[in-house]
Phi, psi and omega in degrees: 000126179268151178132197184236144175247122183258136176237168181292134179272124179243104183294145178269136178283133181288132177295129183279129175083011177287167184300314184297321180291318178291327179295319178299316180293320180297317180294327175295316181295325179298329179291332180272339180259014180055042175079009179279104185294320181298316180292320179297320178292325177295318177297318180298320180296319178293321177295324178295320178297320185280320188248001177054060181288332183246177178225189183290338181274334183215109183251180180298325177298320176296321180296316179298317180296321179292325175300319178290317182297326183266004172087017178273333180231152175218155178270133176284118183300328183284305185266341183080000180280156177274143180227152177282156182253179177299329178295321177293320179301318178292321179297324178295317179296318180294322178297317178295320179298313181293322181292318187268315187255349186083167182285125184242141178284146179284140178231150183276357184226159170288134190240050178267109180289137173259178181267020178248140176243162180142224181279093182235213186244334185238135181291148170231187188279351184283143176230152177205171178289153179296139175233151180302131181106344177293142180279157183296326183286354175275343185289128173275096188293322181298311180293322181295318178294321177299317178300319181297320179294321179292319186281327189238352181088160182279325184294325180241065188292132173208148182240117181248173180297327181291340179278342188286137172238142179242154179268128174290154178226150178269138173292152174243152180229156174257146186231137171249124184237139168245125176258117179262130181238124178286122177241028176290166186298334181295345180289352175229014181283163173060029175072014181245124179274106180258341184285325181296311175300324181295312181287332175297317177297319180298317179294320179295318179296320178298317180289324176300312181294319182297324185264322186256329181234063188294344179273347176284164177238148177224122171249145181241128180238132173251147182220133174225247171293326176235184176226143178207153179278150172232158178271164181299323183290344178276348187301317181300336185264004186291133178223160176280166178228179178280060190250156163273190186243101178261078181297325180301314180298321178297317180293321179297316180292317180299317179295320179297320178295319182288331177299329183280345180279142184269357180285155178280329187261113184229149182203159176237130169254130181235121177256119182211161178235009185209188182264160173291132184230007189211145171225163173237120183231124178053041177080002181240151181269132172255117186233143174200107182268359183270113178064207178253106181290122185301320182296314181294315183296315183298318179292326177292318178295323176299322178291324176297320178293323178295320176298322178297318178297332179271007181060040177245099178285146179245125174254119183259128176252102186266114182256046174212152188248005182298128184302320183287334175288320178295327177297319177297316180299320178297318178294318179298316181293320179295322180295320182274334186078021181265219181226162175218138175236130175261094195251146167282165179296328182289327184265002186300313183297317181296320179299312182294319179300310183297319182291324181290313186286316180290311173043068184284356180274004189296143172232149178240126182240000000 
């Protein structure tokens, strides 16, 4: 008998205070403590006192020892403090990916669908008659044999070119992305932590690309008074500084990184909460945090126009609601021809995920 048999679903109660449950909480805390294992464990201990996460059989001390045994923590020989390892860094990225994007299956290819069909890499639902030049692996043999039986009968079976149907396929493209993260002081002003959601999204995006789109590239640029690249493994430790916002320097570095990439499809994602307030000229900083400085804004807009000439769209994720800041973002987006999202911190990950995966700006050359 073919089909499915359904039975009653009985959910299993999660064991309270087990290693896996505490590990999930620990990786979350590490994102807020910028990778400081000692501080995260102190927070975990306070949470245990308040919510009784552990019991007499398995305590926080047992959890710490198991973290060391399984390679998540190591002791610093110099200071004696515990530090997270590369395994913990990967666990943090995976935790961010699952939290923001959901659990995704690993794929061996980059999977950005373009709006072109034909001889591509992934099958779609479209079918058409065989044409000269179509490859044999495109032929839908089941449908083609069915056509032959309908057209010629079963008794005198024959398969002709007119019976053949082929499966259309979608082209795939490779993408080079630079993610720019604002680390100016405003990212923690007014009692709101904006840097943790930003770096959490960056870690999730990095893990998404590593697992689902391994042929794509991702560079990460942070910008304050200056701009510099960081590696993926540095993301958990990222913190803001006493910086102004030199958006121009970030765009210049991002563009330089993308020039070195050999892919046709390039893009910049920029997460920021403020306006550009800083330039660097002849080794000196030009700063103005009052309003929108015409000199700073014009040079930033010129860089946005240059990116447009280089076919590099910029998607700005603005995590601030001030009307005059949004006006600048609209002008910046119009100059570049890119996109802008005025996102809350909670919706930031979903916006970036959808824009990255759908990627309607794709071109195939």
